[in-house]
C-alpha positions, -999 to 999 in steps of 0.1 A, spaced: 204 575 27 225 602 29 202 627 43 201 597 72 239 593 76 241 624 98 217 616 127 227 576 125 261 584 128 253 610 158 227 585 171 253 560 174 284 577 185 266 590 214 250 554 223 281 535 222 298 559 244 311 546 274 328 564 305 344 532 318 358 505 300 345 488 266 358 465 242 353 466 204 330 446 187 336 463 150 323 494 130 284 500 123 268 495 90 245 517 71 228 511 33 254 480 37 285 496 40 308 501 69 313 532 85 348 530 99 344 563 117 314 548 142 330 522 163 304 497 180 317 484 215 299 470 242 306 482 281 325 461 304 311 472 332 270 456 323 287 426 309 274 409 342 239 414 328 243 383 302 238 382 268 228 364 236 245 356 204 223 343 179 217 333 138 212 307 113 242 283 109 270 297 91 266 332 100 296 335 122 283 334 156 311 310 169 337 334 154 313 360 173 318 344 207 354 338 200 363 376 197 348 387 226 363 359 244 394 372 233 390 406 239 376 400 279 408 379 283 427 406 268 407 428 297 419 404 324 385 388 326 384 352 332 363 335 310 345 300 309 341 287 272 317 257 267 332 241 235 304 222 218 317 214 185 355 214 188 361 244 175 370 270 195 406 252 209 422 274 184 416 306 208 448 288 222 471 296 191 475 324 169 455 331 141 472 336 101 466 364 80 440 358 51 432 388 23 395 383 37 409 396 72 429 426 60 400 438 38 373 430 69 396 453 92 403 479 65 370 489 62 368 488 104 395 511 104 412 488 133 449 467 127 447 429 131 474 413 148 477 372 157 478 364 189 472 337 206 457 335 246 461 316 275 438 281 278 433 258 304 408 228 285 389 210 308 364 178 303 334 158 321 345 127 301 377 106 292 383 139 270 422 149 274 416 178 299 413 186 337 382 166 347 353 183 364 340 165 393 313 169 416 301 144 450 265 138 455 265 150 488 278 187 478 243 185 454 221 180 488 191 167 480 170 195 471 191 200 437 199 161 429 158 155 431 151 184 407 182 165 386 162 135 388 129 150 382 112 135 412 80 145 420 73 158 458 70 124 474 104 104 458 124 142 470 110 133 505 126 99 502 166 116 489 159 139 516 158 108 542 188 92 526 209 125 530 196 126 564 203 88 570 238 92 555 243 126 578 236 107 609 257 80 602 287 94 589 283 75 557 299 98 533 278 101 499 303 109 470 294 90 439 266 76 426 273 38 438 271 51 474 238 68 469 225 36 452 238 13 476 229 35 505 187 30 489 191 -6 484 206 -8 519 173 9 536 150 -11 512 162 -44 527 186 -51 551 181 -17 571 146 -17 563 134 -22 602 165 3 614 152 28 592 113 23 600 120 30 636 141 62 633 124 80 601 95 58 589 89 30 560 102 35 529 82 23 495 99 -3 480 79 14 448 97 49 453 126 36 465 126 18 428 115 46 408 146 67 421 167 36 413 154 38 380 160 77 377 201 70 384 203 43 358 190 71 330 215 96 340 240 70 347 242 60 307 240 98 300 276 97 317 266 108 350 286 82 366 320 99 356 311 132 364 302 121 401 329 119 423 362 131 440 382 151 439 361 179 432 363 213 414 367 242 430 352 272 409 380 297 424 404 278 397 381 296 367 390 330 383 429 328 367 451 353 347 486 348 332 515 366 337 509 395 316 474 398 335 452 378 305 425 365 319 428 322 312 403 309 289 386 278 305 375 260 274 350 231 287 358 206 256 320 186 255 321 172 213 311 134 230 279 149 250 258 169 223 239 137 224 228 142 267 210 170 274 202 160 308 240 153 315 249 193 304 218 205 320 231 191 355 267 203 354 258 240 341 230 241 368 259 228 396 287 248 380 263 279 384 245 272 417 280 266 433 295 299 417 267 321 436 271 304 468 308 302 464 318 340 449 310 369 474 284 397 462 302 428 446 272 442 426 282 460 392 320 461 392 340 480 364 346 442 349 332 409 355 352 391 374 337 360 351 318 356 318 308 319 308 299 312 271 275 285 267 278 275 229 243 252 216 230 270 244 194 250 231 208 218 246 214 233 281 171 238 278 163 210 256 148 181 277 156 193 307 125 191 337 101 219 346 118 219 380 156 219 363 145 249 339 131 267 369 162 267 393 185 274 359 165 308 353 162 313 390 201 310 391 207 337 362 188 362 375 210 359 412 240 352 394 245 387 385 254 402 418 283 380 417 296 401 390 294 367 369 279 372 335 263 342 313 261 348 274 245 320 256 248 314 219 222 296 197 205 294 167 176 318 172 167 337 202 133 313 203 158 286 219 158 303 254 129 307 275 112 342 278 118 341 316 154 341 308 159 361 272 142 389 294 174 389 316 200 393 284 211 431 282 237 425 257 221 411 219 243 403 188 220 390 162 234 376 130 213 367 101 184 344 101 172 328 74 135 324 61 127 290 44 96 285 55 62 301 73 75 291 106 111 310 96 89 337 85 73 337 123 100 330 147 120 360 121 91 387 131 93 375 167 128 381 167 129 412 156 101 426 181 128 413 210 149 441 201 147 484 201 128 503 177 148 521 148 145 544 122 172 536 105 164 498 96 137 481 86 146 455 110 127 423 95 143 432 64 183 432 77 178 401 97 174 380 65 202 396 43 231 404 66 259 387 52 290 365 75 303 381 102 278 410 102 254 414 133 226 435 148 239 445 182 228 464 209 237 463 249 233 481 283 249 520 288 265 521 325 230 535 337 215 500 319 195 518 293 195 503 262 218 511 234 208 517 201 202 487 176 227 490 149 240 468 125 274 460 128 306 447 108 321 425 130 362 424 139 377 388 131 390 368 158 431 371 164 437 339 171 430 308 150 397 301 137 402 259 134 407 233 161 438 226 169 458 197 167 458 162 191 499 174 195 487 209 203 459 197 225 481 170 242 512 198 245 485 226 265 471 199 285 505 182 297 514 214 310 484 225 332 484 224 367 447 219 372 448 187 351 476 173 377 453 185 402 421 173 389 429 140 373 440 122 401 414 91 410 405 91 444 379 62 455 382 66 495 360 48 520 325 62 517 288 50 518 294 20 493 324 7 512 306 11 546 271 -4 539 288 -36 519 313 -39 549 281 -41 573 259 -63 555 284 -91 549 280 -123 573 301 -119 603 331 -147 610 336 -160 645 355 -138 664 388 -147 680 398 -151 719 411 -117 719 385 -99 697 370 -82 729 407 -67 736 411 -59 701 378 -39 700 387 -17 725 423 -12 712 412 -5 674 399 25 665 363 31 649 358 31 612 356 72 614 384 77 630 403 53 608 390 80 577 396 107 597 435 101 599 440 84 570 468 92 547 441 103 519 418 119 543 450 144 554 457 151 516 418 156 509 424 179 538 391 173 550 369 147 574 339 128 570 325 150 594 335 181 572 324 166 545 288 157 560 281 194 575 258 202 553 220 215 557 194 197 535 179 227 522 192 266 514 200 278 480 191 253 453 203 229 483 241 235 485 253 247 516 278 280 516 303 256 537 329 247 515 332 211 515 359 210 484 385 182 480 422 186 468 431 214 490 
């Protein structure tokens, strides 16, 4: 081993020396010992090339995620962090010194200082935090059909519904708007739609309605609606220039994979259609961490997976990096795994024949090395140790290196309810997005249209001439002025385009 130390140190030092900015992950290990003189870093410039943090339960994946998020924030890079288990909320509070932390950083050769980081808490449900929502109209017919896992015939009916609402100036804001429109076109409005667009099959519309009920049961009815979340709010920095870490609290939707996949696809598509092209900047504009990433792909339809894979490939040019955190690399589809430049592999456990097969397959995902028996080290690493490989500025993979990882400087436990409430109460985003808005839309307009008409009063003709139309009322109402857009702008949206989402802004609450 002594004979290898010199060549090893030279190879790792050369491979992990970058011209631009970098964040320190830890120090190299050889023969089970940390080498303080051989730091291991990751280039900021290549973090928009995405990444993977993998390893068995209890090996330190979440702490690695937390440390990288802290380092990015300190470098002025905003972060969106999915908190599936509720154990990364402590990033908002300074950590506490501990003998094991002191021992670790003495071996690494770097100081450790308890630090808190700027945090915004977000939620998809009734949990405390700024509510994330999007309107049905913003999804567009293509993406909405993929979320519902519809076939081509059913997707064609969805496009017809969107077209009808465009033509009739009926805003599609939430799921009850869409359901009401489908029901109307199948019953009271069937003659009207047959003349202008063609007949609708009740079997097809019935299937679509049942699919909507399925996603409602997973909580999608709380996600669709206003006020829509603006992805630019993820790009904030604090007064010290540190990137704000937006923690999305997802502890109550672990058993709702369709809901999570729907949200992630919507978010990534919106980021792609909104952010300008920047190529490969010196540091990313935003890094998104997806903890428990297997939930994104679990039970997702083939069409939904294809769209996620496509957007992951394209979003790099927007300066946005996505880092998946999961137990095994095999949790990630091969087409996505091949796009991930940074890989941090914690220990894997070989309890069964399938485990050993997975370990062999995982080892084949990493660069060849003369310094390690990769299969053996993968099963013998301790907590807070990991194999690391990334990309240098030229996009060339760095050498595979066993790394003794730095500890997070923030709290490594969840925050208390009191601390959470204190942060949310001070949040400008919570004040902006937690206001409930239920303006007149397709549901109300169609419900009014099918009500039995009452006898008109004698002066009805004169009053009709004087009263503004429904569209004029909406356009001039205080709610519409507050939202900052008209019904026409809400409905000005291409039926196709990238993932069914137009580049024309449709956001509320400006």
